[in-house]
ZAMARGU-4260 file (C-alpha; in steps of 0.2 Angstrom, whole numbers, plus 5000, padded with zeros to 4 digits):
<rodrens>
0) 4840/4969/5032 | 4838/4958/5016 | 4831/4939/5018 | 4847/4926/5021 | 4857/4942/5029
5) 4861/4938/5048 | 4862/4956/5056 | 4879/4960/5065 | 4875/4961/5086 | 4870/4979/5090
10) 4883/4988/5101 | 4898/4979/5089 | 4909/4990/5079 | 4919/4982/5066 | 4935/4991/5066
15) 4948/4993/5054 | 4962/5004/5047 | 4962/5005/5029 | 4975/5010/5015 | 4989/5003/5027
20) 5005/5004/5014 | 5022/5010/5013 | 5018/5027/5008 | 5007/5030/5023 | 5020/5024/5035
25) 5023/5037/5046 | 5006/5041/5051 | 5000/5024/5053 | 5012/5021/5069 | 5006/5038/5076
30) 4989/5032/5072 | 4993/5015/5080 | 4998/5024/5097 | 4982/5034/5096 | 4970/5019/5095
35) 4983/5012/5109 | 4979/5026/5120 | 4962/5022/5121 | 4964/5005/5124 | 4958/4997/5110
40) 4967/4981/5104 | 4958/4973/5090 | 4954/4980/5075 | 4959/4974/5054 | 4974/4983/5045
45) 4968/4984/5029 | 4984/4982/5017 | 4987/4989/5000 | 5003/4978/4993 | 5006/4993/4977
50) 5000/5009/4980 | 4997/5024/4968 | 5007/5009/4957 | 5023/5019/4965 | 5037/5003/4964
55) 5049/5013/4976 | 5033/5012/4988 | 5027/4993/4985 | 5025/4984/5002 | 5040/4972/5001
60) 5051/4986/5000 | 5047/4991/5016 | 5056/4980/5026 | 5056/4989/5044 | 5036/4991/5041
65) 5034/4976/5037 | 5042/4970/5054 | 5032/4987/5061 | 5017/4980/5057 | 5021/4960/5062
70) 5025/4965/5078 | 5007/4972/5080 | 4999/4955/5082 | 4985/4963/5071 | 4974/4954/5059
75) 4979/4958/5041 | 4968/4959/5025 | 4969/4963/5008 | 4963/4980/5002 | 4965/4981/4981
80) 4983/4980/4973 | 4986/4995/4967 | 4970/5005/4977 | 4966/5016/4960 | 4960/5014/4944
85) 4967/5019/4928 | 4957/5033/4928 | 4964/5038/4944 | 4948/5037/4955 | 4951/5025/4971
90) 4938/5012/4966 | 4951/5000/4959 | 4938/4987/4953 | 4924/4996/4944 | 4924/4990/4926
95) 4934/4979/4926 | 4930/4960/4920 | 4932/4946/4931 | 4949/4939/4926 | 4958/4956/4928
100) 4948/4956/4946 | 4954/4940/4949 | 4972/4942/4946 | 4974/4958/4956 | 4967/4947/4970
105) 4979/4933/4967 | 4994/4941/4963 | 4989/4952/4981 | 4988/4937/4992 | 5005/4931/4985
110) 5015/4947/4988 | 5005/4948/5006 | 5010/4932/5011 | 5029/4932/5003 | 5029/4949/5011
115) 5025/4944/5029 | 5025/4929/5033 | 5007/4923/5034 | 4990/4924/5020 | 4978/4938/5023
120) 4964/4932/5030 | 4952/4940/5020 | 4948/4953/5007 | 4940/4971/5008 | 4941/4980/4991
125) 4943/5001/4992 | 4929/5011/4995 | 4921/4995/4999 | 4915/4993/4982 | 4914/4979/4971
130) 4907/4968/4959 | 4895/4953/4967 | 4909/4942/4957 | 4922/4946/4969 | 4915/4935/4981
135) 4917/4918/4972 | 4933/4924/4966 | 4939/4927/4985 | 4934/4909/4989 | 4943/4903/4974
140) 4958/4910/4980 | 4959/4902/4998 | 4952/4920/5009 | 4942/4918/5026 | 4930/4931/5021
145) 4926/4947/5007 | 4916/4962/5011 | 4907/4972/4998 | 4897/4986/5004 | 4888/4982/5020
150) 4889/4965/5020 | 4901/4952/5026 | 4903/4938/5019 | 4910/4921/5027 | 4917/4913/5012
155) 4921/4894/5023 | 4901/4893/5029 | 4892/4905/5017 | 4884/4916/5028 | 4882/4933/5026
160) 4882/4945/5040 | 4873/4964/5039 | 4879/4979/5049 | 4868/4995/5047 | 4880/5010/5044
165) 4897/5014/5040 | 4909/5026/5044 | 4921/5025/5029 | 4938/5041/5033 | 4942/5049/5018
170) 4960/5051/5015 | 4955/5073/5013 | 4940/5074/5025 | 4940/5060/5038 | 4924/5053/5045
175) 4910/5060/5039 | 4896/5055/5052 | 4881/5057/5042 | 4866/5047/5041 | 4875/5033/5053
180) 4872/5047/5067 | 4856/5038/5073 | 4861/5022/5073 | 4875/5025/5082 | 4865/5032/5096
185) 4854/5015/5095 | 4870/5005/5097 | 4866/5000/5081 | 4882/4988/5071 | 4894/4996/5062
190) 4909/4995/5050 | 4921/5009/5055 | 4936/5012/5045 | 4949/5023/5051 | 4963/5030/5036
195) 4982/5033/5043 | 4979/5052/5041 | 4965/5051/5055 | 4980/5052/5068 | 4980/5073/5064
200) 4960/5074/5066 | 4956/5078/5083 | 4938/5075/5079 | 4939/5056/5072 | 4949/5050/5087
205) 4934/5057/5098 | 4921/5050/5088 | 4931/5033/5093 | 4932/5037/5110 | 4915/5041/5112
210) 4908/5025/5102 | 4919/5017/5116 | 4917/5025/5133 | 4900/5033/5128 | 4889/5023/5119
215) 4897/5004/5123 | 4903/4997/5109 | 4913/4985/5107 | 4929/4985/5095 | 4931/4968/5081
220) 4941/4963/5068 | 4931/4955/5054 | 4937/4937/5056 | 4936/4937/5077 | 4918/4943/5073
225) 4916/4928/5059 | 4924/4918/5073 | 4914/4922/5087 | 4898/4915/5075 | 4906/4896/5071
</rodrens>
């Protein structure tokens, strides 16, 4: 691990559900029930407010869904604004100038605060990918943390925490373990991000159960992990 980066503790999985949006309302409700059945209660909802640039599916149009999300008591973080780029890929911030990045983050924070009655605590870009300047932009927006790749930036203390592997579920293919298998077996620190559609994928849910029951992982939201280091 690079100098200046503190490793996340072994046996910790920073758990989230990404692409939380009105378009996946039914999927998210089903996935929440599946995760709850495993006895897992601490994770982050990564909310995309204007997913796919579809006005009818903007998060503030979903009153009942928003009430449901608020009732869960889970941590909320901003996950892009539209999620996709103009070219249609899922790496929303690729090639964007700093002022465009800032505009989308500030607009996203404002829309979530207006909709949920509280500010998101952090920012995780789509694909966990974005320019390094994003960290300072998030700090200026008053957020608690920013996540880029395997790094979690504490914007209040300037500490940086690192995981050794990330399992990020694809909307089409689900979780792909790949090189993370070795880290899982030795209890290395992970980021695990489910997609709402994972409620239809037995393999994804079995993996989560295996991390908890056989490998003994403890699941935490991003903010709770950072607070535990304060």
